[in-house]
DOMAR-446689 format. One record per atom (N, C-alpha, C): x, y, z; residue in three letters. Coordinates in steps of 0.02 Angstrom, whole numbers, plus 50000, padded with zeros to 5 digits. Example, Ala and Ser with C-alpha at 12.3 -4.5 7.8 and 13.67 -1.06 7.14 Angstrom:
2
506604971650390ALA
506154977550390ALA
506604983550390ALA
506424988850354SER
506844994750357SER
506455000250394SER
***
This chain:
305
505345030150508MET
505615022550508MET
505275019550461MET
505515014050440ARG
505185009850391ARG
505355002150421ARG
504924998050401LEU
504774990050418LEU
505484986650396LEU
505814984950454SER
506544981950442SER
506404974950377SER
506814974150358ALA
506954969750281ALA
507164963150319ALA
507474963850369ASP
507684956450395ASP
507274953350458ASP
506774957350491VAL
506474955450534VAL
505574955750525VAL
505414961750512GLY
504804965650505GLY
504374961550444GLY
504784961950380VAL
504484959350324VAL
504384953350321VAL
504904947750345PRO
504794941050348PRO
504224939250401PRO
504214943150455LEU
503674940950510LEU
502994942350466LEU
502934948550452VAL
502214949650414VAL
502024945750361VAL
502464943850311GLN
502504939250263GLN
502304931650271GLN
502654930250344ALA
502354922550359ALA
501664921250384ALA
501324927550405PHE
500584928050416PHE
500214928650356PHE
500364933150311GLU
500104935550244GLU
500444933150180GLU
500194926250169SER
500624922650118SER
500264923750053SER
500614924149992CYS
500154924249929CYS
499874917349905CYS
499264916749921LEU
498964911049907LEU
498464910749851LEU
498214905549837ASP
497854902849766ASP
498294905949710ASP
498834902249697PRO
499124903449623PRO
498784899749577PRO
498794902349510VAL
498704900649442VAL
498814894649435VAL
498444889349409THR
498714882849397THR
499044884449335THR
499574880349343GLY
499884879249285GLY
500484885149257GLY
500414890849296ALA
500654898249289ALA
501114897949352ALA
501714894949361PRO
502004897749424PRO
502144904949426PRO
502134908949486GLY
502174914649502GLY
501674920349490GLY
501104917349474PHE
500524921249463PHE
499834918949506PHE
499534924349528PHE
499124924249600PHE
498504924949575PHE
497834924649585LYS
497244926049579LYS
496894926649649LYS
496274931749658PRO
496064933449716PRO
495694926849737PRO
495584927949817TYR
495454922449850TYR
494964926049915TYR
494504922649938ARG
494194924149991ARG
494484921550068ARG
494664926450094CYS
494854925350181CYS
494404921950212CYS
494404920050265PRO
494044916550313PRO
493494920450340PRO
493594927350335ALA
493034932750338ALA
492604934750284ALA
492824930550227GLY
492324932050165GLY
492644939050110GLY
493224942150128VAL
493564947450105VAL
493834945350056VAL
493754948249990LEU
494154946649920LEU
494814949349944LEU
495294946149920THR
496024945549961THR
496534943749895THR
497164947549880ILE
497634944049848ILE
498374946149865ILE
498684941549840GLY
499374943349862GLY
499634943049931GLY
499884948749962TRP
500174949250030TRP
499514951150076TRP
498944948850072GLY
498474952450110GLY
498204959650090GLY
498254959650017HIS
497984965849984HIS
497184965349970HIS
496894969749991THR
496264970249958THR
495974977449941THR
495434976449914ASN
495194983449878ASN
494994989949918ASN
495224989749992HIS
495174994350015HIS
495845000750015HIS
496314997849992HIS
496875000849969HIS
497075001649888HIS
497215006849873ALA
497505005449803ALA
498115000649790ALA
498124997849738PRO
497684997149671PRO
497264991949679PRO
496654994649644LYS
496104991249648LYS
496074984249593LYS
495734979949617PHE
495714973449586PHE
495064970349566PHE
494844966449522ALA
494214962849505ALA
494344956349533ALA
493834952449544ALA
493854945749568ALA
494144940549503ALA
494184944049450SER
494494939749385SER
495224941849371SER
495424945849416ALA
496284948449419ALA
496784943549417ALA
497194944149390VAL
497794939549384VAL
498404944049420VAL
498784943749464TRP
499334946649478TRP
500024943049469TRP
500644944049447SER
501284941549453SER
501464942949533SER
501994939649548GLN
502364939749603GLN
502584946149595GLN
502954948649566GLU
503144956849563GLU
502384960149572GLU
501874960749549ASP
501364963849569ASP
501174964449636ASP
501194957649677CYS
500974957749746CYS
501484961649783CYS
502214959449763ASP
502784962549808ASP
502634970749795ASP
502354973349749ARG
502354980649747ARG
501804983249781ARG
501194978849786ALA
500644983049823ALA
500774980549903ALA
501244976149912PHE
501364974549988PHE
501804980750004PHE
502234982349974VAL
502644989249980VAL
502314995249997VAL
501944996649956ALA
501445002149956ALA
500875002650025ALA
500724995250043ASP
500274994750101ASP
500744994950159ASP
501434993150157MET
501794993750224MET
501775001750238MET
501995005750171ALA
502065013050183ALA
501585016350219ALA
500955014250208VAL
500255017350231VAL
500395016650305VAL
500455009050330PHE
500435008950409PHE
501065011650446PHE
501575010750398GLU
502245014550432GLU
502115021950450GLU
501635024050408ARG
501365033050418ARG
500885033650473ARG
500475026750481HIS
499955026450537HIS
500315026050603HIS
500775021950605VAL
501095021850663VAL
501515026350682VAL
501775031450640ALA
502265036250655ALA
501825042050677ALA
501195041950652ALA
500655047850686ALA
500335046650746ALA
500285039850766GLN
499945037750828GLN
500545038850875GLN
501055037350864MET
501715037150918MET
501865043350929MET
501965048850885GLY
502105055750892GLY
502715056150903GLY
502815060450966SER
503565062250976SER
503865057051013SER
503465049751022ALA
503785045251051ALA
504165040151009ALA
503915041850943LEU
504195037350891LEU
505045035950894LEU
505265042650901ILE
506055041550916ILE
506295036950975ILE
505955036151016ARG
506105030651063ARG
505965024051058ARG
505475022951005LEU
505405016050980LEU
505925011750968LEU
506125006150992SER
506615002350946SER
506454998650881SER
506884997250829GLN
506514993450778GLN
506084988750791GLN
506224983750826GLY
505804978650832GLY
504914981050871GLY
505004986950914GLN
504364988950929GLN
503984991250868GLN
504414995050829PHE
504014998850771PHE
503744993250724PHE
504184987850711ASP
503864982850659ASP
503324978350697ASP
503324977250756ALA
502744974350788ALA
502064978550783ALA
502104986550786LEU
501564989950797LEU
501404989750704LEU
501834988950668VAL
501554990050614VAL
501204983950579VAL
501464977950600SER
501224971450600SER
500414972150605SER
500394973150664TRP
499734973150712TRP
499154978250682TRP
499494984350660SER
499094988350636SER
498874985850555SER
499374983750520PHE
499094980350456PHE
498644974650455PHE
498634971650513ASN
498074965850513ASN
497404968750552ASN
497424975050583CYS
496784976650612CYS
496744982650613CYS
496884986950575GLY
496854993650570GLY
497294997050620GLY
497414995950673GLY
497615000650714GLY
497275007850737GLY
496575004850755PRO
496065009550802PRO
496565015450821PRO
496505020950812GLU
496805026250866GLU
496435026550937GLU
495985024550946THR
495715023651009THR
495825018051035THR
496245013151011SER
496475007451060SER
496915009551107SER
496885006451157SER
497345005751225SER
498035003951201SER
498245001451152VAL
498744999451129VAL
499335004551134VAL
498955011551082TRP
499445016051086TRP
499775019651143TRP
499205021851193PRO
499575024351253PRO
500045019951289PRO
499985013451285ALA
500335008151306ALA
501035008951277ALA
501125009751209ALA
501565008951170ALA
502065015751181ALA
501755021251198ARG
502085027751200ARG
502315027451267ARG
501985025151318LYS
502255024051385LYS
502855019951396LYS
502825014351352ALA
503395009251349ALA
504015012351311ALA
503825015751269ALA
504435020151224ALA
504775024451273ALA
504355028551312ALA
504665033051344ALA
504965030951407ALA
504705025051439SER
505135023251496SER
505625018051486SER
505535014051421GLY
506075009051422GLY
506025003151455GLY
505645003151499GLN
505574997451542GLN
505174991051526GLN
505444985651540ALA
505094977051514ALA
504474977051541ALA
504104980951587LYS
503544979051612LYS
503104982851566LYS
503234988451544ASP
502894993051502ASP
502734989351434ASP
503274986751415ALA
503304983251353ALA
502924976551368ALA
502904973651415ALA
502484967451418ALA
501834969851427ALA
501564975151454ALA
501014978051452ALA
500654978251373ALA
501054980851337VAL
500854981851270VAL
500774975351239VAL
501214969551246ALA
501034963551230ALA
500444959451239ALA
500224961651300GLU
499634961051327GLU
499024963051283GLU
499094969451278ARG
498594972151245ARG
498534969451177ARG
499084968251139LEU
499174965451077LEU
498744958151066LEU
498824954551135ALA
498674948751115ALA
497864948151125ALA
497454953851155ARG
496714954551149ARG
496544953451085ARG
496834954451019TRP
496504954850960TRP
496624948350938TRP
496264943550951ASN
496354938150937ASN
495614934550906ASN
495244937550890LYS
494624934850877LYS
494344938050826LYS
493964933850776ALA
493554935450707ALA
492924930850708ALA
492354934850693ASN
491604932550694ASN
491574929050768ASN
491874931850810GLY
491694929850885GLY
491924922850911GLY
492514920450860LYS
492884914950883LYS
493674916550890LYS
493984913450929VAL
494594914050941VAL
495054909550888VAL
495434913750853LEU
495804910950781LEU
496484908750798LEU
496724902550792ALA
497424900250812ALA
498034904750777ALA
497834906650717GLY
498374910050666GLY
498384918450697GLY
497794920050720LEU
497684926750752LEU
498124926850826LEU
498004922050875VAL
498434921650941VAL
499044920250922VAL
499394916450864ARG
500004915850850ARG
500394922750834ARG
499994925150784ARG
500114931350770ARG
500374936550827ARG
499864938750868ARG
499884942450919ARG
500554940950966ARG
500544932750977LYS
501224931351018LYS
501864933650981LYS
501754933050920ALA
502484933950874ALA
502604941850893ALA
502064945650886GLU
502084954350883GLU
502214955850960GLU
501974951951010GLY
502114952551077GLY
502974951951090GLY
503314945451074GLN
503974943451066GLN
504324949951050GLN
504044951950990LEU
504464956250946LEU
504534963150984LEU
503984965351006PHE
503954971351048PHE
504414972051114PHE
504434965851135MET
504804964951200MET
505564963351189MET
505784964151123GLY
506514963351111GLY
506764956251081GLY
506224951151080ASP
506344944451066ASP
506364942450987ASP
506684945150948ALA
506554944850865ALA
506584937950842ALA
507114934250888ALA
507204926650863ALA
506694922650888ALA
506454923550928GLY
505804920950953GLY
505164922050921GLY
505234928750893ALA
504484930550854ALA
504574928150802ALA
505114927650754LEU
505194923650695LEU
505004916050698LEU
505214912850751LYS
505114905850758LYS
504354906250766LYS
504044910150814THR
503244909650824THR
502964910050753THR
503144915350718ALA
502894915650661ALA
502954910950598ALA
503404906450609GLY
503654900950565GLY
503724903950507GLY
504264909250498ALA
504504911850433ALA
504944906250406ALA
504644904950338GLN
505004901050298GLN
504934892350320GLN
504424892050358SER
504624884650385SER
503834882150388SER
503314885950386ARG
502594884050407ARG
502174884750349ARG
501784878950323LYS
501204880150287LYS
500884886050282LYS
500814890150221PRO
500414897050221PRO
499634896750221PRO
499374899350277LEU
498724897350276LEU
498204906550279LEU
497744905950261PRO
497364913950248PRO
497324917450304PRO
497494922550311MET
497414926950371MET
496684929550372MET
496224928850431PRO
495524932550427PRO
495554939950407PRO
495324943450379GLN
495204950550353GLN
494694953950391GLN
494374949850448VAL
493884955150484VAL
494074951650568VAL
494244957150598LEU
494304955650691LEU
493804958950718LEU
493694955850773ASP
493354957750825ASP
493704963150880ASP
493384968050899THR
493774972250942THR
493784969051012THR
494364968251033PRO
494394965551119PRO
493924968351170PRO
493474965751200THR
493144966951256THR
493484968351309THR
493454974651340PRO
493924977951384PRO
493934974251455PRO
494484973651481GLY
494504970551557GLY
494154976451611GLY
494084972551667LEU
493854976851723LEU
494194983451733LEU
494884983651739ALA
495334989751756ALA
495124995651692ALA
495054991451621ASP
495054997651580ASP
494384999551571ASP
493844994751592ALA
493214997251587ALA
493025003451632ALA
493445002551703ALA
493345007151749ALA
493605014751720ALA
494285013751687LYS
494475018551671LYS
494015021251610LYS
493545020051569ARG
493365021451517ARG
492575021951523ARG
492265020951585CYS
491575022251596CYS
491465028651590CYS
490735030651568PRO
490305025351544PRO
490505022651460PRO
490415016451462ILE
490725013051394ILE
490175016851347ILE
489505014751364GLY
489195017651302GLY
488825012151253GLY
488685013951205SER
488405009151154SER
488965006451115SER
488804999551073ALA
489354996951032ALA
489525002550977ALA
490225002850955LEU
490285006450904LEU
490645002250850LEU
490385004550789THR
490645001350732THR
491095004350680THR
491605003850666GLY
491985006650639GLY
492455003250576GLY
492725006350536ALA
493075002850489ALA
493925002750503ALA
494164997550503GLY
494844996950506GLY
495094992650445GLY
495804990050453THR
496054986250405THR
496444979750419THR
496314973650390ALA
496564967450431ALA
497014965750376ALA
497534963850387ALA
498124961950324ALA
498174967350275ALA
498094972650290GLY
498094979150250GLY
497494978750208GLY
496934977550226THR
496264977550191THR
495794981950216THR
495694986250260GLY
495164990950288GLY
494784987250308GLY
494824980250331ALA
494134975650366ALA
493784979150420ALA
493234977550420THR
492784981250474THR
492894977550539THR
492914982050597VAL
493044979850662VAL
492494982450710VAL
492274977050753GLN
491694979750781GLN
491854978250857GLN
491424982050898GLY
491594980350967GLY
491414988450997GLY
491664987651079VAL
491364992451117VAL
492044996551126VAL
492614994351156GLN
493234998151165GLN
493535001751118GLN
493594998351055ASP
494045003151003ASP
493645004150958ASP
493695010350922LYS
493395010250852LYS
494055013750800LYS
494055009350760PRO
494705010850711PRO
494775017050694PRO
495335019850687ALA
495415026950641ALA
495485025450583ALA
495185031150557PRO
495455031850471PRO
496075030150457PRO
496315025650407VAL
496955025350386VAL
497165029050321VAL
497535032750311PRO
497625037850252PRO
497895032550197PRO
497515034850137GLU
497605030950071GLU
498375031450046GLU
498665026650011PRO
499195030449985PRO
499135033549925PRO
499595038149897PRO
499555042949837PRO
499175039149782PRO
499365033449758PRO
499225029949703PRO
498405028149702PRO
498025029349652ASP
497325027049652ASP
497235024249590ASP
497695019549567ALA
497705016049499ALA
497335011249496ALA
496945008749441THR
496565001149433THR
496904996849401THR
497034991049425LEU
497504985449393LEU
497154984349328LEU
497544982049273PRO
497134977949217PRO
497054972549229PRO
496444970149194GLN
496074962549202GLN
496394957949165GLN
497014955549160PRO
497184952149099PRO
497034944649101PRO
497144941749042SER
496854935149036SER
497414931149082SER
497234924949103PRO
497804920849142PRO
498404921249086PRO
499034919449122PRO
499514917949079PRO
499534913149029PRO
499854914748958PRO
500364919048964PRO
500174926448925PRO
499384928948925GLY
499184934748910GLY
499224940548958GLY
499544937949020TYR
499564941649078TYR
500024948449060TYR
499704953949083ALA
500154961149073ALA
500234964549137ALA
500814964749170PRO
500914968449226PRO
500664976149227PRO
500424978249281PHE
500134983949294PHE
500834989049299PHE
500914993949271GLY
501454998649290GLY
501405003249356GLY
502015008449359PRO
501845012449413PRO
501325017949395PRO
500845019649444PRO
500275023549412PRO
500525031349437PRO
500165035949406PRO
500395042149408PRO
500155045549487PRO
500545050149500GLN
500555053749558GLN
499795057149559GLN
499445056149623ALA
498795059149629ALA
498745067349617ALA
498255068649597GLY
498275076449580GLY
498755079049540GLY
499025075649502THR
499425077949441THR
499215076249379THR
499065081649331ALA
498885081449258ALA
499425077649226ALA
499205073349189GLN
499705069849139GLN
499665072649081GLN
500225076049067PRO
500225080848999PRO
500305075148930PRO
499975078948880ALA
499875074348812ALA
500555073748790ALA
500695067948750ALA
501375067248720ALA
501415072148658ALA
502115076048660ALA
502335081248630ALA
502405077448555ALA
502145080148491PRO
502165077948434PRO
502905077848427PRO
503205071748382ALA
503955072048372ALA
504045076348320ALA
504735079848332ILE
504945086348279ILE
505485081348234ILE
505345081348159PRO
505955079548123PRO
506535081548129PRO
507025077348133GLN
507805080648127GLN
507985079548079GLN
508375086448051LEU
508565088047962LEU
509355088547980LEU
509705085247925ASP
510415086847925ASP
510565092147897ASP
511135094747893GLY
511515101047861GLY
511425101847785GLY
511375096447752TRP
511305096447684TRP
510635098347665TRP
510195094147706THR
509395096147686THR
509155102147700THR
509455105747756LEU
509295111647780LEU
509445117247734LEU
510145115647713ALA
510415119747662ALA
510005119847585ALA
509795113647560GLY
509385113747502GLY
508715116247511GLY
508425116447569LEU
507805120547592LEU
507875127247581LEU
508335129347606CYS
508495136647604CYS
508655140047529CYS
508995136147505LEU
509035136947427LEU
508455137747394LEU
508015132347394ALA
507395134447364ALA
507065138947361ALA
507095140247453ALA
506595146347480ALA
506965152747433ALA
507645151647427ALA
507835159447397ALA
507655158447340ALA
507605153647291VAL
507555154347225VAL
506715156647212VAL
506285153247262LEU
505495156247246LEU
505445162747254LEU
505845166047309VAL
505925173647317VAL
506115177447254VAL
506645175447232VAL
506785179947175VAL
506495178547111VAL
506215172747106ALA
505635171147046ALA
505015175247057ALA
504725176447121GLY
504195179747137GLY
504365188847115GLY
505015190347155ILE
505155198247131ILE
505255197947047ILE
505505192947015LEU
505675194946935LEU
504815195946912LEU
504465191146932ILE
503745191846907ILE
503475197246923ILE
503505200246979ILE
503125206746995ILE
503435213046949ILE
504165212646938ARG
504395218546903ARG
504075218046827ARG
504065211846805ARG
504015210646731ARG
503225214646736ARG
502725212246766ARG
502185215546761ARG
502025222446769ARG
502505224846816GLN
502525232746821GLN
502755235046758GLN
503235231046728ARG
503475236046653ARG
502905235846602ARG
502575229346609LEU
501995229346569LEU
501425233346571LEU
501135235246637LEU
500865240246652LEU
500985246946637LEU
501615248546647ALA
501965255846626ALA
501795255946542ALA
501985250846500LEU
501915249946435LEU
501195252346418LEU
500775249246444ASP
500035250346435ASP
499875257146445ASP
500175260646503TRP
499885268046513TRP
500205271446471TRP
500715269946441ALA
501065273846399ALA
500715274046324ALA
***
């Protein structure tokens, strides 16, 4: 499955806006620090995924869009892996909601969201979908504080998972809300009494690496430890161009593990007359050589005689 273009993409991009445009150069963007202090550019892209970038980088809108597609592909695969055989039972809206959530917090494999989502997909019952929305809503803190942007995002994802696509887009404020930076570090939700009873003994706090807004942000807590998210195949480094008009876009990177062959030397193309002339010259040289050899042989014969 892929993130839907009519609901999933606008919902994610409503929360992950391209911020910090280059002054005097419409359509170009530079990196910024999110509320959690993570260097970010474009649609929530950071250096936890290729392509890498420096603090002085300048990206065009096309660069931002290409990185967004690559980041979404990572988390589409991640959701598919976590859902397993239950993936085919997910609705498009449920898949989009899980991709958005995973993109924002890393989708740790030990999160209670996954078994709840698999149960909801298998049963198709509204109460099970509501249980997933409740678990998504727990992921609303960064640096120990509940953030309004995270609360709104989790509400939109919950609405989408329960089948209310129009309500989800309205909550997200797609195309109508002033863009704000999305935090790149989230706190792991504290388990409720029921979850704690199921998971006892809880043990010590675990620290793991997840991704927020496609960034691989650190998520700390007790209940969930983010799972490693597979990297996309490219591992290219973006050029660091001067601000426009000296900007140079990055091209498609080579496939990982594939040796890039050296360019073959150009072979000159000869027309028919040129080729015939060369053959004639070669024949003349051969005949001249034969005549010279025979003349020398006659001279040697006379000397011996």
